[in-house]
N, CA, C and O atoms as a Tripos MOL2 file, in Angstrom:
@<TRIPOS>MOLECULE
protein
  212   211    53     0     0
PROTEIN
NO_CHARGES

@<TRIPOS>ATOM
      1 N          13.2580    5.6620    3.5490 N.3       1 MET1
      2 CA         11.3600    5.6700    3.6750 C.3       1 MET1
      3 C          10.7140    4.6440    3.0790 C.2       1 MET1
      4 O           9.5150    4.3720    3.1500 O.2       1 MET1
      5 N          11.6070    4.0680    2.4640 N.am      2 SER2
      6 CA         10.1680    3.1150    1.6720 C.3       2 SER2
      7 C          10.5420    1.3320    2.0350 C.2       2 SER2
      8 O          11.5380    0.7390    2.4490 O.2       2 SER2
      9 N           9.9510    1.1590    1.8590 N.am      3 VAL3
     10 CA         10.3140   -0.9030    2.4770 C.3       3 VAL3
     11 C           9.8190   -1.7850    0.7500 C.2       3 VAL3
     12 O          10.2760   -2.9280    0.7440 O.2       3 VAL3
     13 N           9.2780   -1.5480   -0.1580 N.am      4 GLY4
     14 CA          8.7350   -1.4360   -1.1600 C.3       4 GLY4
     15 C           7.0110   -2.8970   -1.0390 C.2       4 GLY4
     16 O           5.8460   -2.9420   -0.6440 O.2       4 GLY4
     17 N           7.7810   -3.5340   -1.5210 N.am      5 ALA5
     18 CA          6.7240   -4.6290   -1.7450 C.3       5 ALA5
     19 C           6.0840   -5.5010    0.7410 C.2       5 ALA5
     20 O           5.3690   -6.3410    1.2880 O.2       5 ALA5
     21 N           7.0700   -4.4070    1.0710 N.am      6 TYR6
     22 CA          6.8510   -5.2450    2.6740 C.3       6 TYR6
     23 C           6.0390   -4.5970    3.3880 C.2       6 TYR6
     24 O           5.7210   -5.0410    4.4910 O.2       6 TYR6
     25 N           5.3550   -2.9950    2.7420 N.am      7 GLY7
     26 CA          4.2430   -2.5690    3.3060 C.3       7 GLY7
     27 C           2.7980   -2.3240    3.1150 C.2       7 GLY7
     28 O           2.0250   -2.7360    2.2500 O.2       7 GLY7
     29 N           2.6310   -1.5740    4.1050 N.am      8 PHE8
     30 CA          1.4040   -1.7050    4.9710 C.3       8 PHE8
     31 C           0.6740   -1.4680    2.8980 C.2       8 PHE8
     32 O          -0.5310   -1.6830    2.7600 O.2       8 PHE8
     33 N           1.2750   -1.1720    1.9460 N.am      9 THR9
     34 CA          0.4910   -0.7550    0.7550 C.3       9 THR9
     35 C           0.0540   -1.9520    0.5110 C.2       9 THR9
     36 O          -1.1350   -2.2690    0.5590 O.2       9 THR9
     37 N           1.3330   -2.9760    0.1280 N.am     10 MET10
     38 CA          1.0850   -4.3850   -0.4530 C.3      10 MET10
     39 C           0.0390   -4.9890    0.3230 C.2      10 MET10
     40 O          -1.0480   -5.2870   -0.1730 O.2      10 MET10
     41 N           0.3630   -5.1960    1.6330 N.am     11 ALA11
     42 CA         -0.2100   -6.2100    2.5130 C.3      11 ALA11
     43 C          -1.6290   -6.5480    1.8160 C.2      11 ALA11
     44 O          -2.2150   -6.0020    0.8810 O.2      11 ALA11
     45 N          -2.0610   -8.0010    2.8790 N.am     12 SER12
     46 CA         -3.5840   -8.2230    2.1480 C.3      12 SER12
     47 C          -3.9780   -9.0370    3.5010 C.2      12 SER12
     48 O          -3.0550   -9.1620    4.3060 O.2      12 SER12
     49 N          -5.0230   -9.5110    3.7940 N.am     13 ASN13
     50 CA         -5.1230  -10.2230    4.3340 C.3      13 ASN13
     51 C          -6.0520  -11.3090    3.7160 C.2      13 ASN13
     52 O          -7.2760  -11.4180    3.7780 O.2      13 ASN13
     53 N          -4.4020  -12.6650    2.6380 N.am     14 TYR14
     54 CA         -4.7860  -13.6640    2.4090 C.3      14 TYR14
     55 C          -4.6890  -14.4080    3.0790 C.2      14 TYR14
     56 O          -3.6570  -14.3020    3.7420 O.2      14 TYR14
     57 N          -5.7150  -15.8250    3.4780 N.am     15 ASN15
     58 CA         -5.8860  -16.6890    4.5280 C.3      15 ASN15
     59 C          -5.7900  -16.3200    5.4680 C.2      15 ASN15
     60 O          -4.9020  -16.7650    6.1950 O.2      15 ASN15
     61 N          -7.0130  -14.9220    6.0890 N.am     16 ALA16
     62 CA         -6.9950  -14.5120    7.1740 C.3      16 ALA16
     63 C          -6.3120  -14.3520    7.8810 C.2      16 ALA16
     64 O          -6.5680  -14.4100    9.0840 O.2      16 ALA16
     65 N          -5.2100  -14.0960    7.4070 N.am     17 HIS17
     66 CA         -3.7160  -13.5040    8.2530 C.3      17 HIS17
     67 C          -4.1430  -11.7110    8.1010 C.2      17 HIS17
     68 O          -4.4350  -11.0510    7.1040 O.2      17 HIS17
     69 N          -3.9850  -11.2220    9.9620 N.am     18 PRO18
     70 CA         -4.2980  -10.2870    9.3670 C.3      18 PRO18
     71 C          -3.2490   -9.6460    9.1750 C.2      18 PRO18
     72 O          -2.1370  -10.1620    9.0690 O.2      18 PRO18
     73 N          -3.6690   -7.6250    9.0640 N.am     19 ARG19
     74 CA         -1.5960   -7.8830    8.5940 C.3      19 ARG19
     75 C          -0.7760   -6.8340    9.9880 C.2      19 ARG19
     76 O          -1.3870   -7.0610   11.0320 O.2      19 ARG19
     77 N          -0.1770   -6.3080   10.1020 N.am     20 PRO20
     78 CA          1.1020   -6.4610   11.0860 C.3      20 PRO20
     79 C           1.5170   -5.4010   10.9250 C.2      20 PRO20
     80 O           1.7680   -4.8700    9.8430 O.2      20 PRO20
     81 N           1.7040   -4.7400   12.5190 N.am     21 PRO21
     82 CA          1.4910   -3.5960   12.4690 C.3      21 PRO21
     83 C           2.8630   -2.0770   11.7410 C.2      21 PRO21
     84 O           3.9230   -2.5530   11.3320 O.2      21 PRO21
     85 N           2.7950   -1.2400   11.6930 N.am     22 GLU22
     86 CA          3.7630   -0.0010   11.1020 C.3      22 GLU22
     87 C           5.1700   -0.0180   11.9540 C.2      22 GLU22
     88 O           5.0130    0.2230   13.1510 O.2      22 GLU22
     89 N           5.8580   -0.1440   11.7360 N.am     23 VAL23
     90 CA          7.3190    0.6830   13.0910 C.3      23 VAL23
     91 C           8.2110    1.0460   11.9270 C.2      23 VAL23
     92 O           8.5090    0.4820   10.8740 O.2      23 VAL23
     93 N           8.6850    2.7620   12.7850 N.am     24 LEU24
     94 CA          9.0300    3.6930   12.0170 C.3      24 LEU24
     95 C          10.1900    3.0760   13.0740 C.2      24 LEU24
     96 O          10.1040    2.8440   14.2800 O.2      24 LEU24
     97 N          11.3430    2.9010   12.1030 N.am     25 VAL25
     98 CA         13.0710    3.4970   13.5950 C.3      25 VAL25
     99 C          13.7800    4.9020   13.2240 C.2      25 VAL25
    100 O          14.2030    4.8690   12.0690 O.2      25 VAL25
    101 N          13.8320    5.1630   13.3650 N.am     26 ASP26
    102 CA         14.8370    6.5760   13.6450 C.3      26 ASP26
    103 C          16.1750    5.9880   14.4340 C.2      26 ASP26
    104 O          16.1050    5.8160   15.6510 O.2      26 ASP26
    105 N          17.0960    5.7590   13.8870 N.am     27 GLY27
    106 CA         18.0090    4.9280   15.0870 C.3      27 GLY27
    107 C          18.2400    5.3350   15.6280 C.2      27 GLY27
    108 O          18.5400    6.5000   15.3680 O.2      27 GLY27
    109 N          18.3720    4.8110   17.0700 N.am     28 ASP28
    110 CA         18.2000    4.1370   18.7030 C.3      28 ASP28
    111 C          16.5660    3.9290   18.1650 C.2      28 ASP28
    112 O          16.3550    2.7430   17.9100 O.2      28 ASP28
    113 N          15.3820    4.8060   17.9400 N.am     29 SER29
    114 CA         14.4080    5.1430   18.2480 C.3      29 SER29
    115 C          13.7310    3.9950   17.7940 C.2      29 SER29
    116 O          14.5510    3.1470   17.4420 O.2      29 SER29
    117 N          12.0590    3.4670   17.6020 N.am     30 PHE30
    118 CA         11.5210    3.3130   17.6480 C.3      30 PHE30
    119 C          10.1400    3.2940   17.3570 C.2      30 PHE30
    120 O           9.4870    2.6020   18.1380 O.2      30 PHE30
    121 N           9.0650    4.2460   15.8310 N.am     31 TYR31
    122 CA          7.7900    4.4590   16.9610 C.3      31 TYR31
    123 C           6.1660    3.5850   15.9360 C.2      31 TYR31
    124 O           5.9170    4.1500   14.8720 O.2      31 TYR31
    125 N           5.4800    2.6750   16.2050 N.am     32 ILE32
    126 CA          4.7540    2.7240   16.1000 C.3      32 ILE32
    127 C           3.3220    3.0670   15.3460 C.2      32 ILE32
    128 O           2.2420    3.1420   15.9320 O.2      32 ILE32
    129 N           3.4890    3.2220   14.2140 N.am     33 VAL33
    130 CA          2.9830    3.9030   13.0930 C.3      33 VAL33
    131 C           1.3440    3.3170   12.5300 C.2      33 VAL33
    132 O           0.3720    3.9840   12.1750 O.2      33 VAL33
    133 N           1.4300    2.5840   12.5770 N.am     34 ARG34
    134 CA          0.0550    1.6080   12.5200 C.3      34 ARG34
    135 C          -0.2070    0.5660   12.8800 C.2      34 ARG34
    136 O           0.1390   -0.3960   12.1950 O.2      34 ARG34
    137 N          -0.8950    0.3880   14.0530 N.am     35 GLU35
    138 CA         -1.5630   -0.5740   15.3460 C.3      35 GLU35
    139 C          -1.1920   -2.3560   14.4360 C.2      35 GLU35
    140 O          -1.2230   -2.3390   13.2050 O.2      35 GLU35
    141 N          -0.8320   -3.9140   15.2560 N.am     36 ARG36
    142 CA         -1.0070   -4.6000   14.2410 C.3      36 ARG36
    143 C          -2.5110   -4.9870   13.9120 C.2      36 ARG36
    144 O          -2.7700   -5.2610   15.0840 O.2      36 ARG36
    145 N          -3.3320   -5.1530   13.4640 N.am     37 GLU37
    146 CA         -4.9830   -5.9600   12.6710 C.3      37 GLU37
    147 C          -5.4880   -7.3480   13.7200 C.2      37 GLU37
    148 O          -4.8900   -8.4130   13.5710 O.2      37 GLU37
    149 N          -6.7400   -7.2280   14.8830 N.am     38 SER38
    150 CA         -6.7830   -7.5010   15.2600 C.3      38 SER38
    151 C          -7.5800   -8.8130   14.4660 C.2      38 SER38
    152 O          -7.8010   -8.8770   13.2570 O.2      38 SER38
    153 N          -7.8910   -9.6960   15.3650 N.am     39 PHE39
    154 CA         -9.1610  -11.2230   14.5440 C.3      39 PHE39
    155 C         -10.5500  -10.3280   14.4370 C.2      39 PHE39
    156 O         -10.9210  -10.2650   13.2650 O.2      39 PHE39
    157 N         -11.4840   -9.5610   15.4310 N.am     40 GLU40
    158 CA        -12.3340   -8.9120   14.9520 C.3      40 GLU40
    159 C         -11.8910   -8.0270   13.7570 C.2      40 GLU40
    160 O         -12.8850   -7.6870   13.1150 O.2      40 GLU40
    161 N         -10.7900   -7.5610   13.2670 N.am     41 ASP41
    162 CA        -10.2390   -6.2760   12.9670 C.3      41 ASP41
    163 C         -10.4820   -6.9150   11.5880 C.2      41 ASP41
    164 O         -10.5560   -6.1030   10.6660 O.2      41 ASP41
    165 N         -10.6160   -8.1570   11.2820 N.am     42 LEU42
    166 CA        -10.3310   -8.9500    9.6580 C.3      42 LEU42
    167 C         -12.0730   -9.7640    9.5100 C.2      42 LEU42
    168 O         -12.4190  -10.5070    8.5920 O.2      42 LEU42
    169 N         -12.7250   -9.4350   10.4190 N.am     43 ILE43
    170 CA        -14.4180   -9.9740   10.3060 C.3      43 ILE43
    171 C         -15.2510   -8.7510   11.0200 C.2      43 ILE43
    172 O         -15.6990   -9.0920   12.1150 O.2      43 ILE43
    173 N         -15.4940   -7.6690   10.7140 N.am     44 LYS44
    174 CA        -15.9890   -7.1740   11.4360 C.3      44 LYS44
    175 C         -16.3380   -6.0670   10.0270 C.2      44 LYS44
    176 O         -15.7040   -5.0750    9.6670 O.2      44 LYS44
    177 N         -17.4020   -6.5960    9.5260 N.am     45 GLY45
    178 CA        -18.4170   -6.0550    8.5570 C.3      45 GLY45
    179 C         -19.1320   -7.8760    8.2610 C.2      45 GLY45
    180 O         -20.3600   -7.9400    8.2070 O.2      45 GLY45
    181 N         -18.5140   -8.9080    8.1300 N.am     46 GLU46
    182 CA        -19.3810   -9.6450    8.2580 C.3      46 GLU46
    183 C         -20.5690  -10.3860    9.2960 C.2      46 GLU46
    184 O         -20.5160  -10.6690   10.4930 O.2      46 GLU46
    185 N         -21.1260  -10.4760    8.7680 N.am     47 VAL47
    186 CA        -22.7200  -10.9180    8.9770 C.3      47 VAL47
    187 C         -22.6620  -12.2740    8.2370 C.2      47 VAL47
    188 O         -22.1330  -12.4520    7.1400 O.2      47 VAL47
    189 N         -23.4080  -13.3980    9.1520 N.am     48 ILE48
    190 CA        -24.0370  -15.1740    9.2250 C.3      48 ILE48
    191 C         -25.6230  -14.9420    8.8920 C.2      48 ILE48
    192 O         -26.3930  -14.2360    9.5450 O.2      48 ILE48
    193 N         -25.9120  -15.6660    7.7810 N.am     49 PRO49
    194 CA        -27.3700  -15.3930    7.9230 C.3      49 PRO49
    195 C         -27.8720  -16.3500    8.8200 C.2      49 PRO49
    196 O         -27.3190  -17.3830    9.1990 O.2      49 PRO49
    197 N         -29.0090  -15.8890    9.1330 N.am     50 PRO50
    198 CA        -29.3080  -16.9300    9.7310 C.3      50 PRO50
    199 C         -29.9030  -18.5180    9.9250 C.2      50 PRO50
    200 O         -30.3530  -19.1230   10.8980 O.2      50 PRO50
    201 N         -29.6040  -18.9910    8.0690 N.am     51 VAL51
    202 CA        -30.1820  -19.3100    7.6210 C.3      51 VAL51
    203 C         -28.1840  -20.6960    7.6710 C.2      51 VAL51
    204 O         -28.3920  -21.8570    7.3190 O.2      51 VAL51
    205 N         -27.4020  -20.5090    7.8850 N.am     52 LEU52
    206 CA        -26.0650  -20.6020    8.4710 C.3      52 LEU52
    207 C         -26.2600  -21.3870    9.7450 C.2      52 LEU52
    208 O         -25.6910  -22.4760    9.8200 O.2      52 LEU52
    209 N         -27.0700  -20.9240   10.8550 N.am     53 GLN53
    210 CA        -26.5660  -20.2880   11.8450 C.3      53 GLN53
    211 C         -27.2630  -22.6530   12.6760 C.2      53 GLN53
    212 O         -27.0800  -22.9730   13.8510 O.2      53 GLN53
@<TRIPOS>BOND
     1     1     2 1
     2     2     3 1
     3     3     4 2
     4     3     5 am
     5     5     6 1
     6     6     7 1
     7     7     8 2
     8     7     9 am
     9     9    10 1
    10    10    11 1
    11    11    12 2
    12    11    13 am
    13    13    14 1
    14    14    15 1
    15    15    16 2
    16    15    17 am
    17    17    18 1
    18    18    19 1
    19    19    20 2
    20    19    21 am
    21    21    22 1
    22    22    23 1
    23    23    24 2
    24    23    25 am
    25    25    26 1
    26    26    27 1
    27    27    28 2
    28    27    29 am
    29    29    30 1
    30    30    31 1
    31    31    32 2
    32    31    33 am
    33    33    34 1
    34    34    35 1
    35    35    36 2
    36    35    37 am
    37    37    38 1
    38    38    39 1
    39    39    40 2
    40    39    41 am
    41    41    42 1
    42    42    43 1
    43    43    44 2
    44    43    45 am
    45    45    46 1
    46    46    47 1
    47    47    48 2
    48    47    49 am
    49    49    50 1
    50    50    51 1
    51    51    52 2
    52    51    53 am
    53    53    54 1
    54    54    55 1
    55    55    56 2
    56    55    57 am
    57    57    58 1
    58    58    59 1
    59    59    60 2
    60    59    61 am
    61    61    62 1
    62    62    63 1
    63    63    64 2
    64    63    65 am
    65    65    66 1
    66    66    67 1
    67    67    68 2
    68    67    69 am
    69    69    70 1
    70    70    71 1
    71    71    72 2
    72    71    73 am
    73    73    74 1
    74    74    75 1
    75    75    76 2
    76    75    77 am
    77    77    78 1
    78    78    79 1
    79    79    80 2
    80    79    81 am
    81    81    82 1
    82    82    83 1
    83    83    84 2
    84    83    85 am
    85    85    86 1
    86    86    87 1
    87    87    88 2
    88    87    89 am
    89    89    90 1
    90    90    91 1
    91    91    92 2
    92    91    93 am
    93    93    94 1
    94    94    95 1
    95    95    96 2
    96    95    97 am
    97    97    98 1
    98    98    99 1
    99    99   100 2
   100    99   101 am
   101   101   102 1
   102   102   103 1
   103   103   104 2
   104   103   105 am
   105   105   106 1
   106   106   107 1
   107   107   108 2
   108   107   109 am
   109   109   110 1
   110   110   111 1
   111   111   112 2
   112   111   113 am
   113   113   114 1
   114   114   115 1
   115   115   116 2
   116   115   117 am
   117   117   118 1
   118   118   119 1
   119   119   120 2
   120   119   121 am
   121   121   122 1
   122   122   123 1
   123   123   124 2
   124   123   125 am
   125   125   126 1
   126   126   127 1
   127   127   128 2
   128   127   129 am
   129   129   130 1
   130   130   131 1
   131   131   132 2
   132   131   133 am
   133   133   134 1
   134   134   135 1
   135   135   136 2
   136   135   137 am
   137   137   138 1
   138   138   139 1
   139   139   140 2
   140   139   141 am
   141   141   142 1
   142   142   143 1
   143   143   144 2
   144   143   145 am
   145   145   146 1
   146   146   147 1
   147   147   148 2
   148   147   149 am
   149   149   150 1
   150   150   151 1
   151   151   152 2
   152   151   153 am
   153   153   154 1
   154   154   155 1
   155   155   156 2
   156   155   157 am
   157   157   158 1
   158   158   159 1
   159   159   160 2
   160   159   161 am
   161   161   162 1
   162   162   163 1
   163   163   164 2
   164   163   165 am
   165   165   166 1
   166   166   167 1
   167   167   168 2
   168   167   169 am
   169   169   170 1
   170   170   171 1
   171   171   172 2
   172   171   173 am
   173   173   174 1
   174   174   175 1
   175   175   176 2
   176   175   177 am
   177   177   178 1
   178   178   179 1
   179   179   180 2
   180   179   181 am
   181   181   182 1
   182   182   183 1
   183   183   184 2
   184   183   185 am
   185   185   186 1
   186   186   187 1
   187   187   188 2
   188   187   189 am
   189   189   190 1
   190   190   191 1
   191   191   192 2
   192   191   193 am
   193   193   194 1
   194   194   195 1
   195   195   196 2
   196   195   197 am
   197   197   198 1
   198   198   199 1
   199   199   200 2
   200   199   201 am
   201   201   202 1
   202   202   203 1
   203   203   204 2
   204   203   205 am
   205   205   206 1
   206   206   207 1
   207   207   208 2
   208   207   209 am
   209   209   210 1
   210   210   211 1
   211   211   212 2
@<TRIPOS>SUBSTRUCTURE
     1 MET1         2 RESIDUE 1 A MET
     2 SER2         6 RESIDUE 1 A SER
     3 VAL3        10 RESIDUE 1 A VAL
     4 GLY4        14 RESIDUE 1 A GLY
     5 ALA5        18 RESIDUE 1 A ALA
     6 TYR6        22 RESIDUE 1 A TYR
     7 GLY7        26 RESIDUE 1 A GLY
     8 PHE8        30 RESIDUE 1 A PHE
     9 THR9        34 RESIDUE 1 A THR
    10 MET10       38 RESIDUE 1 A MET
    11 ALA11       42 RESIDUE 1 A ALA
    12 SER12       46 RESIDUE 1 A SER
    13 ASN13       50 RESIDUE 1 A ASN
    14 TYR14       54 RESIDUE 1 A TYR
    15 ASN15       58 RESIDUE 1 A ASN
    16 ALA16       62 RESIDUE 1 A ALA
    17 HIS17       66 RESIDUE 1 A HIS
    18 PRO18       70 RESIDUE 1 A PRO
    19 ARG19       74 RESIDUE 1 A ARG
    20 PRO20       78 RESIDUE 1 A PRO
    21 PRO21       82 RESIDUE 1 A PRO
    22 GLU22       86 RESIDUE 1 A GLU
    23 VAL23       90 RESIDUE 1 A VAL
    24 LEU24       94 RESIDUE 1 A LEU
    25 VAL25       98 RESIDUE 1 A VAL
    26 ASP26      102 RESIDUE 1 A ASP
    27 GLY27      106 RESIDUE 1 A GLY
    28 ASP28      110 RESIDUE 1 A ASP
    29 SER29      114 RESIDUE 1 A SER
    30 PHE30      118 RESIDUE 1 A PHE
    31 TYR31      122 RESIDUE 1 A TYR
    32 ILE32      126 RESIDUE 1 A ILE
    33 VAL33      130 RESIDUE 1 A VAL
    34 ARG34      134 RESIDUE 1 A ARG
    35 GLU35      138 RESIDUE 1 A GLU
    36 ARG36      142 RESIDUE 1 A ARG
    37 GLU37      146 RESIDUE 1 A GLU
    38 SER38      150 RESIDUE 1 A SER
    39 PHE39      154 RESIDUE 1 A PHE
    40 GLU40      158 RESIDUE 1 A GLU
    41 ASP41      162 RESIDUE 1 A ASP
    42 LEU42      166 RESIDUE 1 A LEU
    43 ILE43      170 RESIDUE 1 A ILE
    44 LYS44      174 RESIDUE 1 A LYS
    45 GLY45      178 RESIDUE 1 A GLY
    46 GLU46      182 RESIDUE 1 A GLU
    47 VAL47      186 RESIDUE 1 A VAL
    48 ILE48      190 RESIDUE 1 A ILE
    49 PRO49      194 RESIDUE 1 A PRO
    50 PRO50      198 RESIDUE 1 A PRO
    51 VAL51      202 RESIDUE 1 A VAL
    52 LEU52      206 RESIDUE 1 A LEU
    53 GLN53      210 RESIDUE 1 A GLN
């Protein structure tokens, strides 16, 4: 039930890498339990000041 340091709780956006999806595997079946982050997710909430535009 755990993947240690490779799980989402230890993931980061270091070097602007989006977090990977989380996949639950049950025998021959798999389920996406958290979607992959997009570039838009990475920059959400960031604002470029007018002086830099």
